[in-house]
N, C-alpha and C positions, 0 to 999 in steps of 0.2 A: 721684249726676249724673242728670239728665235723659238723655231718649233723643229722638228724633226720629223720626219717619217721614218726614213732607213739611215743606216750608219754600215760602213762596209771597207774592209780593206782590201780595194781592187788594182790590177795591175797593166789595165788597158787604158784607162782612159789618161791619163799623162804618159808619154813614152820616159822609158828608164825611170820610172820612179814608180815606190810603191806608196801607194795614198790612201789613210782616211778619209773615206768619202759619206757626206754625210748629205741628205736630201731635204732639204730645207720646204719648209710649207707656206704658204700664202701664195704662190708665183698666180698672178693678173692675169698674162698671157692666153694661157686656156689654147696651145696649141690642136690642131686637128692630130691624132692619133700617136698624144703624146704620152709615153711608157711608164711617167709617174701623177698621173691626174688625182691623186692618191693626196696628192702633194699641195693639191691648190687652195683646198680649205685652210685658210693659215692655220683654224685651230686644230688640227690634226696632227696626232706625234705628241712627242716627250719636246720637254724644254730642253735649249741646248745654251745652259747656265756654263757660265765662266767656269764655277769649280765642276762641273762635267767634262765639261770641253777639258781642264788642266789634268782630272783624272786619266782622260782616253789619252791625251800624250806622253802620260809616263808613264802608261800600260805598255803604249808600244814603243816606247823610247829605245832606239838602235832596233827597230825592226821597220819603221815606214821613213818615210822619206820627204814627204809631202802629206799636206792637208786639200783634201777637194772639197769645194764647196759646189754644188748643185743647186745655185740660185740661192737666195739671200740679197741679194744689192738691195731690193728693195728696203730692207731695214738695216740701212749702213752704220747706223749709230748701234747696231748691237754687233753688227759680222765687223766691222776694223779693232774693236779687241781683242778680237778670234782671233785674226788674223796677224795682228801684232804679238799675244803672244806664240804664238805656230814661228814667228820667223823670229822670235828673243830666244829659240829654242832650234835655231839654223836652220829649222825646215822649209822647206820651199812648201807657197801658197797656190792653190788655182781656181778659178772662179768659172763653172761652167753657166752663162748667162743666155738668154733669147735674145735679149736687146741685140744691138748693132754696137754700141758702146756702150760705157761705165765712165764714174766720174773719175778724173786724174787722181781725185783723193782715196778712191779703193786703187787704183792701179798701181797706185804707190807701195799698196802692200802686196801686194801680186807678184808671182813669179810668171806664172803662165796665165791667158786667158782665151776661153773659148767663146767666142760670140755667133750669133744668129740663129731667130726663131726655126722650130722643126717644122720642115716642108719636107714630106714626105716622100711628094716626087721626083725631089733633088736629093734624101739618102740624108746620113748622118758621114762625120770625118771618112768613113771607109771609101766616100764615092767619089771620082773625080770630078762630079758637077756639083758637090754640096756646096750650098750658101754658108756653111759655117764656115769656121776658121779657129784653128787653136793656134795662139803666138804665145812665143814665148819673149816676153816681156823685157828681160835682159837685152836680147839681141833685136828683136821686130822681126826676128824671122818666123815665116809659120812653117806650121809642123804637119801640116794635114799630107805632106807626102809620106809620112810615118805611118799612115793607117794605111792606105791603099797598098793592099796586096796586087803582085802581078803574075 
């Protein structure tokens, strides 16, 4: 079972999407400067059951276009059913991971994938020198340029 430490409606994390975002507990990367260090402990937060997730999708039906998971790839068997549930409701899906890649099984359920460990000296997606990448998996396009202000 996945636990989550935060649930928000977000507008900036995935371009052109209104996303229901869950910060998932249990990340073992422990990046220096992480803005979600409370999520490192897998026991923190509330259980993200399939029934709770479905309630949230129903509540925001017609208002959101995407579901975003900030982590969770380390519990593939718990994450996959949630992604499938979102897709069955014609929602886009996104995963933010600090890893360089994820399994093809997981990618098959995703519309977008952000990869790359947080490294303060390189900044996030808004930085032209970031090591992170947000990819539209439908096209293979990198969407980083959508975050950089000129």
